[in-house]
N, C-alpha and C positions, 0 to 999 in steps of 0.2 A: 080812698081806702089806704090804710097803713099796715104794715107788717113790722113788728118789732121783735128782734131776736137777741136774747140775753143770756149771758153765761156767767156764773159765779157771783150772782147777786142775792141779796138778802130775801128771805121769804116775805119779810115786811114790805119790801118794795114791790115785789110780785103780787102780793095781795092789794096794795094800793091801785096797780095798774088794772087789776080786775074790775075796778069800779067803772072804768072807761072802755076796757077792751075785753075780748074773749081770750082765754087761754087754752087753745086746744091741745097743747102738748107743753111739758114743763119748759119755761123760758122762751115760748113762742107766743106773741100776742098779735091778734088782728082785730080790726074794727074800722069803722067809718065815722070819723071824727072831723071837726073843722080844722082849719090850718091854725088857728090860734091855739087850740087844745093840743093839737100835735106838737107845736113848738114848745109849750108848757111842759107836756109830758116828757119830750125829749131832754129838756133843761133838767127837770127833776131826776130823770134817769141818769144823766151825765153827772150831776152833782152827788148822787147818792151811790153810785156805782163801786166806788173804792177801787178794789183790784180786779173788778169784773170786766166784761167786754160787751159791747152791744152794736147792733146794726138795725139801722132804720131804712125802711124802704116805703116810699109813698108815691101817691099819683102825682103826676107833674106833666107839663106840656113837653112835647118832643117826640122823636122817633120812637123810643121805647115805651113812652108813656109813664115813666117813673123816674125818681131821683133816689139817690142812696147816700147814706152817711154811716160813718164808723167812729167808734170811740173804744179806746182801749185794746184795739186789735192790732198787734205788732207785726204779724206775719203777712198782712194783707193791706193793699192800698187800692183806692178807687182811682181809676184812670179815665179820663175823657178822650176817647180815641175818635176823632173826627164826628163828634156829636153823640156817639154811643158810650154808655156807662160800662166798663169793665172792671173786673177785680183782678189786680196783679197779686200773685202769691210770691212772697220772697223766700 
């Protein structure tokens, strides 16, 4: 399962993502896709985001059962604290 949260992106990009994922709220996408599709979608989002920002959360092995990625978010960083993913706000 993946959760993709986007800010300040084009409606065209959001429309393309709805081919693969549900958008229960503006800029929030959820779905269950393969790892290959997840990677391709994330690459597309990062390439077309311009001045926007995004966060990808997806299922992964580990204590929390998820992994996170950020793109274009300047006031937050992901920190691995003894195997736990935390978000540090600057």
